[in-house]
C-alpha positions as CSV (number, residue, x, y, z in Angstrom):
1,X,-4.0,-76.4,105.2
2,X,-1.9,-76.8,108.4
3,X,-4.3,-79.4,109.8
4,X,-4.3,-81.3,106.5
5,X,-0.5,-81.3,106.4
6,X,-0.2,-82.8,109.8
7,X,-2.9,-85.3,109.2
8,X,-1.2,-86.4,105.9
9,X,2.1,-86.6,107.7
10,X,0.5,-88.9,110.3
11,X,-1.0,-91.1,107.6
12,X,2.3,-91.3,105.9
13,X,4.0,-92.7,109.1
14,X,1.1,-95.0,109.9
15,X,0.4,-96.5,106.4
16,X,3.4,-96.2,104.2
17,X,5.9,-96.4,107.0
18,X,4.7,-99.7,108.3
19,X,5.2,-101.6,105.1
20,X,8.4,-103.5,105.5
21,X,11.2,-103.4,104.8
22,X,12.0,-100.0,106.2
23,X,14.5,-98.1,104.0
24,X,17.9,-97.4,105.7
25,X,17.3,-93.6,105.4
26,X,13.9,-94.0,107.2
27,X,15.5,-95.6,110.3
28,X,15.2,-92.4,112.3
29,X,11.4,-92.8,112.1
30,X,11.5,-96.4,113.3
31,X,10.2,-95.4,116.7
32,X,7.2,-93.7,115.1
33,X,6.2,-96.5,112.8
34,X,6.8,-99.5,115.0
35,X,3.1,-99.7,115.8
36,X,0.9,-101.5,113.3
37,X,-2.5,-103.0,113.8
38,X,-1.1,-106.4,112.8
39,X,1.2,-106.3,115.7
40,X,-1.7,-106.3,118.1
41,X,-3.5,-109.5,117.0
42,X,-2.4,-111.3,120.1
43,X,-1.8,-108.3,122.4
44,X,-5.0,-107.1,124.0
45,X,-3.2,-105.1,126.7
46,X,-1.0,-103.3,124.2
47,X,-4.0,-102.6,122.0
48,X,-6.0,-101.2,125.0
49,X,-3.0,-99.1,126.1
50,X,-2.7,-97.5,122.6
51,X,-6.5,-96.8,122.6
52,X,-6.3,-95.1,126.0
53,X,-3.2,-93.0,125.2
54,X,-4.7,-92.0,121.8
55,X,-8.0,-91.0,123.5
56,X,-6.2,-89.0,126.1
57,X,-4.1,-87.2,123.5
58,X,-7.2,-86.2,121.5
59,X,-9.1,-85.1,124.6
60,X,-6.3,-83.0,126.1
61,X,-5.3,-81.4,122.9
62,X,-8.9,-80.2,122.0
63,X,-10.3,-79.4,125.5
64,X,-7.4,-77.8,127.3
65,X,-7.9,-74.4,125.7
66,X,-4.8,-72.5,126.9
67,X,-2.2,-75.2,127.6
68,X,0.3,-77.1,125.5
69,X,1.9,-80.1,127.2
70,X,4.7,-82.4,126.3
71,X,2.9,-85.2,124.3
72,X,5.4,-87.7,125.8
73,X,3.8,-87.1,129.2
74,X,0.4,-87.9,127.8
75,X,1.3,-90.9,125.7
76,X,4.6,-92.2,127.1
77,X,4.4,-95.6,125.4
78,X,3.5,-94.8,121.8
79,X,5.1,-92.0,119.9
80,X,2.5,-92.5,117.2
81,X,-0.3,-91.7,119.7
82,X,1.6,-88.6,120.6
83,X,1.0,-87.3,117.0
84,X,-2.7,-87.2,117.7
85,X,-2.0,-84.6,120.4
86,X,0.1,-82.5,118.1
87,X,-2.6,-82.6,115.4
88,X,-5.3,-81.8,118.0
89,X,-3.4,-78.8,119.2
90,X,-3.2,-77.5,115.6
91,X,-6.9,-78.1,115.1
92,X,-7.6,-76.2,118.4
93,X,-5.4,-73.3,117.6
94,X,-6.7,-73.0,114.1
95,X,-10.3,-73.0,115.3
96,X,-9.5,-70.4,117.9
97,X,-8.0,-68.2,115.3
98,X,-11.0,-68.6,113.0
99,X,-13.4,-67.7,115.9
100,X,-11.3,-64.7,116.8
101,X,-11.3,-63.4,113.2
102,X,-15.0,-63.9,112.9
103,X,-15.7,-62.1,116.1
104,X,-13.5,-59.2,115.0
105,X,-15.2,-59.0,111.6
106,X,-18.7,-59.0,113.2
107,X,-17.7,-56.3,115.7
108,X,-16.0,-54.1,113.1
109,X,-12.6,-54.4,114.8
110,X,-9.6,-53.3,112.7
111,X,-6.3,-55.1,113.5
112,X,-3.1,-53.2,114.0
113,X,-0.4,-53.8,111.3
114,X,1.8,-56.0,113.6
115,X,-1.2,-58.1,114.7
116,X,-2.5,-58.5,111.2
117,X,0.9,-59.5,109.8
118,X,1.4,-62.1,112.6
119,X,-2.0,-63.6,111.8
120,X,-1.3,-63.5,108.1
121,X,2.1,-65.2,108.4
122,X,1.0,-67.8,111.0
123,X,-2.1,-68.8,108.9
124,X,0.0,-69.4,105.8
125,X,0.4,-72.8,104.2
126,X,4.1,-72.3,103.6
127,X,5.3,-73.8,106.9
128,X,3.4,-77.1,106.7
129,X,4.4,-77.3,103.0
130,X,8.0,-77.1,103.9
131,X,7.5,-79.8,106.5
132,X,5.8,-82.1,104.1
133,X,8.6,-81.5,101.5
134,X,11.1,-82.7,104.1
135,X,9.0,-85.7,105.0
136,X,8.6,-86.7,101.4
137,X,12.5,-87.0,101.3
138,X,12.5,-89.3,104.3
139,X,14.6,-86.8,106.2
140,X,14.7,-86.7,110.0
141,X,15.5,-83.0,110.4
142,X,16.5,-82.2,114.0
143,X,13.9,-80.1,115.8
144,X,16.6,-77.7,117.0
145,X,17.4,-76.8,113.4
146,X,13.8,-75.8,112.7
147,X,13.7,-73.8,115.9
148,X,17.0,-72.0,115.1
149,X,16.7,-68.2,114.6
150,X,18.3,-68.4,111.1
151,X,15.9,-71.2,109.9
152,X,12.9,-69.3,111.2
153,X,14.1,-66.2,109.4
154,X,14.6,-68.1,106.2
155,X,11.0,-69.5,106.4
156,X,9.6,-66.1,107.2
157,X,11.2,-64.6,104.2
158,X,10.0,-67.4,102.0
159,X,6.5,-66.8,103.4
160,X,6.8,-63.1,102.5
161,X,8.1,-63.8,99.0
162,X,5.2,-66.2,98.3
163,X,2.8,-63.4,99.4
164,X,4.5,-61.0,97.1
165,X,4.2,-63.5,94.2
166,X,0.5,-63.8,94.9
167,X,0.1,-60.0,94.8
168,X,2.0,-59.8,91.5
169,X,-0.2,-62.5,89.9
170,X,-3.3,-60.8,91.2
171,X,-2.1,-57.4,89.8
172,X,-1.6,-58.9,86.4
173,X,-5.2,-60.2,86.4
174,X,-6.4,-56.8,87.5
175,X,-4.5,-55.1,84.7
176,X,-6.1,-57.3,82.1
177,X,-9.6,-56.3,83.3
178,X,-9.2,-52.6,82.5
179,X,-9.9,-52.7,78.7
180,X,-12.9,-55.0,79.3
181,X,-14.4,-52.6,81.8
182,X,-13.8,-49.6,79.4
183,X,-15.6,-51.5,76.7
184,X,-18.6,-52.1,79.0
185,X,-18.6,-48.4,80.0
186,X,-18.6,-47.4,76.3
187,X,-21.5,-49.7,75.5
188,X,-23.6,-48.2,78.4
189,X,-22.5,-44.6,77.9
190,X,-20.9,-44.4,81.3
191,X,-17.2,-44.2,80.3
192,X,-16.5,-41.3,82.7
193,X,-17.8,-43.3,85.6
194,X,-15.7,-46.3,84.6
195,X,-12.6,-44.1,84.4
196,X,-13.3,-42.8,87.9
197,X,-13.7,-46.3,89.2
198,X,-10.4,-47.4,87.6
199,X,-8.6,-44.4,89.1
200,X,-9.8,-45.4,92.5
201,X,-8.5,-48.9,92.0
202,X,-5.1,-47.6,90.8
203,X,-4.9,-45.1,93.7
204,X,-5.6,-48.0,96.1
205,X,-2.8,-50.0,94.6
206,X,-0.3,-47.1,94.6
207,X,-1.2,-46.5,98.2
208,X,-0.5,-50.1,99.1
209,X,2.9,-50.0,97.4
210,X,3.8,-46.8,99.3
211,X,2.7,-48.4,102.5
212,X,4.8,-51.5,101.8
213,X,7.9,-49.4,101.2
214,X,7.2,-47.5,104.4
215,X,6.9,-50.5,106.7
216,X,9.6,-52.5,104.9
217,X,7.3,-55.5,104.6
218,X,8.7,-56.8,101.3
219,X,11.5,-54.4,100.4
220,X,14.1,-52.7,102.5
221,X,13.9,-49.8,100.1
222,X,16.5,-47.1,101.0
223,X,17.3,-44.5,98.3
224,X,20.0,-43.1,100.5
225,X,21.9,-46.4,100.1
226,X,21.9,-46.2,96.3
227,X,18.5,-47.9,95.7
228,X,16.8,-45.8,93.0
229,X,13.8,-47.8,92.1
230,X,12.2,-51.3,92.2
231,X,10.9,-52.7,88.9
232,X,8.3,-55.5,88.7
233,X,7.3,-56.9,85.3
234,X,3.8,-58.3,84.9
235,X,4.0,-61.0,82.2
236,X,6.5,-61.3,79.4
């Protein structure tokens, strides 16, 4: 999802952004969208320079496994070529993450809570979705704002809330399965075994809720401060 978001962002700048006239509120992106294939009809040297800088950006982003450079140093003449480097770094890091997870699964490695949560949050589609939402409004948001501690904290909490929403929707689906499983158990005369299975599922869910309260992942639940309970309604 992250790679797709960056790729879609690049296409937006390349295709839609190069259709004149440029809206007034899109002027901050003018340095990114000044390059259009039509501009190179009579400019072999410029065209060749763009090709070289784009190739260098792709090569360095994918093959330099542990380094992240300033894309302006790699493609100093074309900001649009720099975007290939940023996309490539995301492809590289996403691939490394997938390989790491696969190796851990195959070796039976269990992540610690902090490491798992970091992977869960970083792999979320929330961050690129926020970026695309801003881009769709033709807003040139300063990079320092997105790097600000408060902005990062806001996005982190949104990420957590979306995860919570996913859990709630999943729980509602699970609740609806119970009567259907009991019906199957009655039909096959294994109702006691189905009840035991459902108890295990519920205990797992209750254990997860207790764990969430303990580590304060979603709720800062403190009865000593007057918090008596948390209520979640599944459905109407």
